[in-house]
N, C-alpha and C positions, 0 to 999 in steps of 0.2 A: 258826516253828520252824527252817526252813531258814536264814534269816538268822542266827539264833543259832548254829546249827552252823557256818555259814561263818566267823563271827567267832571262835568258840572253838576249833573243831577243824579248820577248813579242809577239811571233808568235802564241801562243795559247791564246784564250780569257780568261779573268778572270773567275774563277768559282763563283764569287760573283754575287748575284742577283742584278739587277739594283735598287731595293728598298734599298739595303745596309744593310738589317737585317740579312741575312744568305746566305750560299752557295745556288746556284740555282740547287737544287736536286728535285726529284719527290715529296717528302713529303712537302717541302717548297712551291713549285709552286702550287700543288693541294690543299693544306690545309691552308697555312699560309700567303703567300705573300700579303701584304697590297695593293700593286698596282693592284692586280688581284681580290680583294675582290668583287667589283661590278659585274664582269663577273661571278665569282664563285657563288654568290647569285642568279644570273639570271638563271644559268644552273641547280644548285642544290638548290631547294627551301627549303630543310631541311638539317641538318647536315648529312654527309655521311662519314663513315670511309674510310681511305686511301685504305685499303684492298679491299673494294667494288669498289672503283674507278679504281683499277688496275686489280682486279681478279674477279669482280662480273659478274652478268648475262649480256647478250648481250646489253640490254637497258642501263645498267650502263656504259659499255664500249663505247657505242655510245656517251653518254654525255661527257665522258672523252676525246674522240677524238674531239668532237665539241669544248670543252674548249681549248684544245691545239691549234687547228686550228684557232679559233677566237682570241686567245691571241697572235697569230703570232709567236708561239714557234716552234723550229725545234727539232726533236728528233733524 
């Protein structure tokens, strides 16, 4: 139903990321979005796999939560 509403009424926001490069999913936001690169580098000072950002130890999850909050994203 949501897809139908999106196509007909535009009642559901577009799944595309504002950067225009890909759909706004967890992998894109946490790993690839060019608009969020400066914040990503500030929070993670070394490359971190997506699995660790989503399922890692508590410290890793705190960083992920901070990133989402500071980026102004809603989950």
